C-alpha positions as CSV (number, residue, x, y, z in Angstrom):
1,M,-15.8,37.4,127.4
2,R,-15.6,40.9,128.6
3,E,-17.8,43.0,130.2
4,P,-19.2,46.5,128.6
5,H,-16.5,49.0,128.0
6,G,-16.8,52.1,130.4
7,L,-19.6,54.6,129.8
8,Q,-17.4,57.5,129.0
9,Q,-15.0,56.0,126.4
10,S,-13.6,58.5,123.7
11,A,-14.4,58.5,120.0
12,Q,-10.6,57.7,120.3
13,E,-10.7,54.7,122.5
14,L,-14.0,53.6,120.7
15,V,-11.9,53.4,117.7
16,A,-9.0,51.4,119.5
17,T,-10.9,49.2,120.6
18,A,-12.8,48.7,117.1
19,A,-9.3,47.9,116.3
20,D,-8.9,45.7,118.7
21,V,-12.3,43.3,117.9
22,L,-11.4,43.1,114.2
23,E,-8.0,42.2,115.4
24,R,-9.0,39.3,117.1
25,V,-11.9,38.2,114.9
26,R,-9.0,37.5,112.3
27,G,-6.5,36.2,115.0
28,R,-9.1,33.4,116.4
29,S,-11.4,32.9,113.0
30,P,-14.6,32.3,114.7
31,R,-17.1,30.2,113.1
32,V,-20.6,32.2,112.1
33,H,-23.4,30.1,110.9
34,C,-25.6,32.6,109.2
35,I,-29.6,32.0,108.1
36,T,-29.6,34.4,105.5
37,N,-31.0,35.7,102.3
38,S,-30.6,33.8,99.9
39,V,-30.0,36.4,97.5
40,A,-27.1,37.4,99.7
41,Q,-25.8,33.9,100.8
42,A,-22.5,34.0,98.2
43,F,-21.6,37.2,99.1
44,T,-22.1,37.2,102.9
45,A,-20.1,34.2,102.9
46,N,-17.2,35.8,101.1
47,V,-17.2,39.1,103.4
48,L,-17.0,36.9,106.1
49,L,-14.0,34.9,104.9
50,A,-12.1,38.5,103.7
51,L,-12.3,39.5,107.6
52,G,-11.1,36.0,109.0
53,A,-14.1,34.2,110.1
54,R,-15.8,31.0,108.7
55,P,-18.9,31.0,107.4
56,S,-21.5,28.4,107.3
57,M,-24.9,28.5,106.0
58,T,-27.0,25.1,106.1
59,L,-30.9,25.1,106.7
60,S,-31.2,21.3,106.9
61,G,-33.4,20.3,110.1
62,E,-31.6,17.3,110.6
63,E,-28.0,18.8,110.8
64,I,-28.5,22.7,111.8
65,G,-28.3,22.3,115.6
66,A,-25.0,20.7,115.4
67,F,-23.8,23.4,112.8
68,V,-24.3,26.0,115.5
69,A,-23.5,24.2,118.4
70,A,-20.2,24.3,117.0
71,S,-20.3,28.0,116.2
72,D,-19.0,30.7,117.6
73,A,-22.2,33.0,116.8
74,L,-25.4,32.7,115.1
75,L,-27.1,35.4,112.4
76,V,-30.6,34.9,111.9
77,N,-31.9,37.4,108.8
78,L,-35.3,37.2,107.5
79,G,-34.3,38.3,103.9
80,T,-36.1,35.2,102.7
81,F,-38.8,34.5,104.5
82,D,-40.0,30.8,103.6
83,A,-41.0,27.8,105.7
84,E,-37.7,26.3,105.7
85,R,-35.7,29.0,107.3
86,R,-38.5,30.0,109.6
87,A,-38.0,26.4,110.8
88,A,-34.6,26.6,110.6
89,T,-34.7,29.8,112.8
90,E,-36.9,28.0,115.3
91,T,-33.8,25.0,115.5
92,A,-30.6,27.1,115.5
93,L,-32.3,29.2,118.2
94,D,-32.6,26.6,120.7
95,A,-28.9,25.4,119.7
96,A,-27.8,28.7,120.5
97,E,-29.5,29.1,123.6
98,D,-28.6,25.7,125.0
99,E,-25.0,26.6,124.1
100,G,-24.9,30.5,125.1
101,L,-24.3,31.5,121.8
102,P,-24.7,35.2,121.0
103,W,-26.8,35.5,117.9
104,V,-27.9,39.0,115.7
105,L,-31.4,39.5,114.3
106,D,-31.4,41.6,111.2
107,P,-35.6,42.0,110.4
108,V,-35.1,42.5,106.7
109,L,-38.1,44.5,104.9
110,I,-40.3,43.7,108.0
111,D,-41.8,47.3,106.7
112,R,-42.9,45.3,103.7
113,S,-45.3,42.7,105.3
114,P,-47.0,42.1,108.6
115,M,-46.5,38.6,108.9
116,R,-42.6,39.4,108.8
117,A,-43.0,42.1,111.5
118,A,-45.0,40.3,113.8
119,Y,-42.1,37.4,113.3
120,A,-39.3,39.6,113.7
121,K,-40.9,41.1,117.3
122,A,-41.5,37.6,118.4
123,L,-37.8,36.7,117.7
124,L,-37.0,39.9,119.2
125,V,-38.5,38.0,122.9
126,R,-35.7,35.6,122.7
127,A,-33.2,38.4,123.4
128,P,-30.6,38.3,120.3
129,Q,-27.5,40.3,121.8
130,A,-27.6,42.9,118.6
131,V,-30.1,43.8,116.0
132,R,-29.0,45.3,113.0
133,L,-31.5,46.9,110.3
134,N,-32.2,50.2,109.0
135,G,-35.1,52.9,109.8
136,S,-38.0,51.8,107.9
137,E,-37.1,48.4,109.5
138,F,-36.7,50.2,112.7
139,A,-39.9,52.2,112.5
140,A,-42.2,48.3,111.9
141,L,-39.7,47.1,114.7
142,A,-40.2,49.5,117.7
143,G,-43.7,51.6,116.2
144,A,-41.4,55.1,116.2
145,A,-39.8,57.1,114.0
146,P,-35.9,56.3,114.0
147,E,-34.8,59.0,116.3
148,P,-31.6,58.4,118.5
149,G,-34.1,58.8,121.6
150,A,-36.2,56.1,120.3
151,V,-33.4,53.9,119.0
152,Q,-32.1,53.9,122.7
153,H,-35.8,53.7,124.0
154,A,-36.0,50.6,122.1
155,A,-33.0,49.2,122.9
156,R,-33.2,49.6,126.8
157,E,-37.0,47.8,126.6
158,A,-35.5,45.4,124.6
159,S,-32.3,44.6,126.5
160,T,-30.2,44.7,123.5
161,V,-28.2,46.4,121.4
162,I,-29.1,48.4,118.3
163,G,-27.3,49.1,115.1
164,L,-29.2,51.3,112.8
165,T,-27.5,51.8,109.8
166,G,-28.2,54.3,107.2
167,K,-26.3,57.4,106.1
168,V,-25.0,58.1,109.7
169,D,-25.3,54.8,111.5
170,L,-26.2,55.0,115.2
171,V,-25.3,52.0,117.6
172,T,-26.5,51.8,121.5
173,D,-27.4,49.7,123.9
174,G,-30.0,52.3,125.4
175,T,-27.4,54.0,127.6
176,R,-24.4,54.6,124.9
177,L,-25.0,56.4,121.9
178,V,-22.5,55.9,119.1
179,T,-22.5,57.8,115.9
180,L,-20.8,56.4,113.0
181,E,-20.0,58.8,109.4
182,N,-18.1,56.3,107.4
183,G,-19.2,54.7,104.4
184,D,-20.1,55.3,100.6
185,A,-22.9,55.6,98.4
186,L,-21.9,52.7,96.3
187,M,-22.7,50.6,99.3
188,D,-26.2,51.4,98.6
189,R,-25.8,49.4,94.9
190,V,-24.8,46.0,96.0
191,T,-27.5,43.8,96.8
192,G,-26.9,42.2,100.2
193,M,-25.0,45.0,102.1
194,G,-27.1,45.2,105.1
195,C,-27.1,41.0,104.8
196,V,-23.0,41.1,105.4
197,A,-22.8,44.2,107.8
198,S,-25.3,42.1,110.2
199,A,-22.9,39.1,109.3
200,L,-20.0,40.8,110.6
201,V,-21.7,41.9,113.8
202,A,-22.0,38.2,114.3
203,A,-18.4,37.4,113.7
204,C,-17.5,40.3,116.1
205,L,-19.7,39.2,118.8
206,A,-18.1,35.6,118.8
207,V,-14.6,37.5,120.1
208,E,-16.1,40.5,122.3
209,G,-18.6,40.1,124.7
210,D,-19.6,43.6,124.8
211,A,-22.3,44.1,122.4
212,L,-22.2,47.8,121.4
213,A,-18.5,47.3,120.9
214,A,-18.9,44.6,118.4
215,S,-21.5,46.2,116.5
216,V,-19.1,49.5,116.4
217,A,-16.5,47.4,115.0
218,A,-18.1,45.5,112.4
219,L,-20.1,48.6,110.8
220,L,-17.0,51.1,111.5
221,G,-14.7,48.1,109.5
222,L,-17.3,47.7,106.7
223,G,-17.7,51.6,106.2
224,I,-14.3,52.1,106.2
225,S,-13.6,49.6,103.5
226,G,-16.4,51.0,101.5
227,E,-14.7,54.0,101.4
228,V,-11.7,52.5,100.3
229,A,-13.4,50.1,97.8
230,A,-15.2,53.3,96.2
231,E,-11.6,55.2,95.7
232,R,-10.8,51.9,93.6
233,A,-13.9,50.7,91.7
234,N,-15.4,52.2,88.4
235,G,-18.8,51.1,89.6
236,P,-21.1,48.9,91.3
237,G,-19.5,45.5,90.0
238,S,-15.9,46.4,90.6
239,F,-17.2,47.7,93.9
240,A,-18.4,44.5,95.0
241,A,-14.8,42.8,94.3
242,A,-13.1,46.0,95.9
243,I,-14.8,45.6,99.1
244,L,-13.6,42.1,99.9
245,D,-10.0,43.2,99.1
246,A,-10.5,46.1,101.3
247,L,-11.9,44.4,104.3
248,H,-9.0,41.7,103.9
249,R,-6.3,44.1,103.5
250,L,-8.1,46.8,106.5
251,D,-5.5,47.2,108.8
252,R,-5.2,49.3,112.5
253,E,-3.5,52.3,111.0
254,T,-6.2,52.7,108.4
255,L,-9.2,52.2,110.8
256,I,-7.5,54.9,113.4
257,A,-6.9,57.1,110.4
258,R,-10.4,57.1,108.6
259,A,-12.9,56.5,111.6
260,R,-15.5,59.0,112.0
261,V,-17.1,58.2,115.4
262,Q,-18.8,60.2,117.6
């Protein structure tokens, strides 16, 4: 794994690094174990496959430890907050820690449930390499409005990288702050789009030791693929299929030409 990139990277350098990371995902086909929202499982698996990663999703307490140990990264998504997934999460995190694997926390809908929010805060103590969430979820997790300064502070406090997604995405490790302006409104009309963003962060973490670079690569690749898909789609149904095709076909030239990064 590589150490964090220099703090003074230009936008052009960040985009080039993102292209490198996505190429490594395709070249290495990392295994990503996903504990995720039951509504989004199939779509998440297909997105990972489209990019070149290999997903697994078992929740069985008898085998999840072995699956995680044989993986390259782990996603913990709280979208379906049932007892089975909570038990699976504890076993999976123990295995990830034993193997030194990177993992991503996606605290889905913690703004709706105090119990879910408390559990997400407990998981944050276990030091995920990255957290991917939206503005409402950030406010519930950090107790602050999702403004750049607050997001940077929260990342520093937790010693993690936060990817805050919305109309404009913010990615920070507490020191570096990157804004991404790619994406399309149709991405809000397909269930599980946030879940797949988090899974892509995990896939990129499997091949890139700098969690900020991995998060930027995942969110930039997804946002640009969303734009390409929207140009071909007639609505949410065709868009869901088109974004898989766009991710599969995304190349370095398209990424560099379309990236809007600061």
